[in-house]
C-alpha positions as CSV (number, residue, x, y, z in Angstrom):
1,G,-5.2,5.6,-34.7
2,L,-2.3,3.8,-36.2
3,L,-4.6,1.6,-38.3
4,G,-5.9,4.8,-40.0
5,F,-2.7,5.0,-42.0
6,A,-4.4,3.2,-44.8
7,T,-6.8,6.1,-45.3
8,A,-6.0,9.6,-46.6
9,G,-3.2,8.4,-48.8
10,G,-1.2,6.4,-46.3
11,L,2.4,6.8,-45.4
12,T,5.3,8.3,-47.4
13,L,8.4,6.2,-47.1
14,G,11.7,8.1,-46.9
15,T,15.0,6.9,-48.3
16,E,16.8,4.2,-46.3
17,Q,20.1,5.4,-44.9
18,A,23.0,3.1,-43.9
19,T,24.4,3.3,-40.4
20,T,27.7,1.5,-41.2
21,S,29.9,4.6,-40.6
22,G,29.7,8.2,-39.4
23,T,28.1,9.5,-36.2
24,S,24.6,10.6,-37.2
25,V,21.9,10.3,-39.9
26,T,19.6,13.3,-40.5
27,F,16.3,13.2,-42.4
28,G,15.5,16.7,-43.6
29,S,12.8,18.2,-45.8
30,I,10.0,16.6,-43.7
31,P,7.0,18.4,-45.2
32,A,4.7,20.9,-43.5
33,G,1.6,19.4,-42.1
34,T,3.3,16.1,-41.1
35,K,1.5,14.6,-38.1
36,V,3.0,11.2,-37.7
37,I,6.5,9.9,-38.2
38,I,7.7,6.4,-37.7
39,V,11.5,6.1,-37.3
40,T,12.5,2.5,-38.1
41,F,16.0,1.1,-37.5
42,Q,17.4,-2.4,-38.2
43,G,20.7,-3.9,-37.1
44,V,22.1,-0.6,-35.9
45,S,25.4,-0.9,-34.0
46,F,28.1,1.4,-32.7
47,T,31.9,0.8,-32.3
48,A,31.6,1.7,-28.6
49,S,29.0,1.4,-25.8
50,A,26.2,3.8,-26.7
51,T,22.6,4.9,-26.2
52,L,20.8,5.3,-29.5
53,R,18.8,8.5,-29.7
54,V,16.5,10.6,-31.9
55,Q,16.3,14.4,-31.8
56,L,13.7,16.6,-33.5
57,G,14.3,19.8,-35.3
58,D,12.7,22.7,-37.2
59,A,14.0,25.3,-39.6
60,G,16.2,26.7,-36.8
61,G,18.0,23.3,-36.4
62,I,18.0,20.2,-34.3
63,E,16.7,20.9,-30.7
64,T,18.8,19.5,-27.9
65,T,16.8,20.6,-24.8
66,G,13.2,20.4,-23.5
67,Y,12.6,16.7,-24.0
68,V,10.8,14.7,-21.3
69,T,11.6,11.0,-22.0
70,T,12.2,7.8,-20.1
71,T,13.3,4.4,-21.4
72,S,13.5,1.1,-19.5
73,S,15.1,-2.2,-20.3
74,V,12.8,-5.2,-19.9
75,E,14.9,-7.7,-17.9
76,A,15.2,-9.3,-14.4
77,V,16.7,-6.0,-13.1
78,P,15.4,-3.2,-15.3
79,A,17.6,-0.3,-16.1
80,L,15.7,3.0,-16.2
81,Y,17.1,6.1,-17.8
82,A,15.5,9.5,-18.4
83,S,16.6,12.4,-20.7
84,T,15.9,16.0,-21.4
85,A,18.1,16.1,-24.5
86,E,16.5,13.5,-26.8
87,F,14.2,10.5,-27.3
88,T,16.4,7.7,-26.0
89,I,15.8,4.3,-27.7
90,G,18.1,1.9,-25.9
91,R,21.6,1.3,-24.6
92,G,24.2,-1.3,-25.6
93,V,27.8,-2.2,-25.6
94,A,30.0,-2.1,-28.7
95,G,28.7,-4.5,-31.3
96,D,25.2,-4.9,-29.8
97,I,22.6,-4.9,-32.7
98,S,19.4,-2.8,-32.2
99,S,16.3,-3.0,-34.2
100,G,12.9,-1.4,-33.6
101,Q,10.7,1.7,-34.0
102,L,10.1,5.2,-32.6
103,I,6.5,6.4,-33.4
104,L,6.2,10.2,-33.2
105,T,2.8,11.8,-33.2
106,L,1.9,15.5,-33.3
107,L,-0.3,16.3,-30.3
108,N,-0.7,20.0,-30.7
109,S,0.0,21.9,-34.0
110,S,0.0,25.3,-32.4
111,T,2.6,24.4,-29.7
112,F,4.4,21.9,-32.0
113,L,4.1,19.3,-29.3
114,W,5.2,15.8,-30.3
115,T,4.8,12.6,-28.3
116,G,6.9,9.5,-28.9
117,L,6.7,5.7,-28.1
118,S,9.6,3.4,-28.8
119,I,10.3,-0.3,-28.6
120,S,13.5,-2.0,-29.7
121,K,15.5,-5.2,-29.2
122,Q,19.1,-5.2,-28.3
123,S,21.0,-8.2,-29.7
124,T,18.9,-11.3,-28.9
125,T,18.4,-11.0,-25.2
126,L,17.0,-7.6,-24.3
127,V,14.0,-5.3,-25.1
128,H,13.8,-1.6,-24.4
129,V,10.6,0.4,-24.2
130,G,10.3,4.2,-23.9
131,A,8.0,7.2,-24.2
132,G,8.2,10.9,-24.0
133,D,7.4,14.3,-25.4
134,K,9.0,17.4,-26.9
135,A,7.5,20.8,-27.9
136,L,9.5,22.4,-30.7
137,S,9.9,26.1,-31.3
138,A,8.4,25.9,-34.8
139,E,7.0,23.2,-37.2
140,L,9.1,20.0,-37.4
141,T,11.1,19.8,-40.6
142,Q,13.9,17.3,-39.7
143,L,15.2,14.7,-37.2
144,T,18.5,13.1,-36.5
145,I,19.5,9.7,-35.3
146,S,22.8,9.2,-33.4
147,G,24.5,8.0,-30.2
148,V,24.2,10.4,-27.3
149,A,28.0,11.0,-27.1
150,G,28.8,11.0,-30.8
151,E,29.7,7.4,-31.1
152,T,30.5,5.9,-34.6
153,F,28.0,3.7,-36.3
154,D,29.3,0.3,-37.7
155,A,26.2,-1.6,-38.8
156,G,22.6,-1.4,-39.9
157,S,20.3,1.2,-41.4
158,V,17.5,3.6,-40.6
159,N,14.5,5.1,-42.4
160,I,11.4,7.1,-41.7
161,A,7.8,6.9,-42.9
162,Y,5.5,9.9,-42.4
163,Q,2.0,11.1,-42.9
């Protein structure tokens, strides 16, 4: 379980990356044998309306198909959105600030099947929750964070921790 991180050496923290410009941040060189990755983001914003996403990759590159994910906003009239191209984290208009986590767990090491659970806040009035899965074609070595349509970042930072 998640509380087991304290055993077997704990988590390795990556290097925090600013999301104050550019259109994506990629964390490469994720070591062989990784079974859990926590993607953490704080104060992330885009210059235009955008959906924050995470895509997984192996030595062959970032994979853009084969995801089965759904995210919903928690509000009076929930907005539900599904994707086959990424783990979606949450939607917002230009300037909305998103903070939260996507927890990725390896379910099957022979099929490279990962499951994900996300929760995030958008500005001060909205929460998004999501879940999904993705089987890679080989062992995971990288992941990238971006907007689904290549929007430009203008605030915040992201990092990963893995075990």
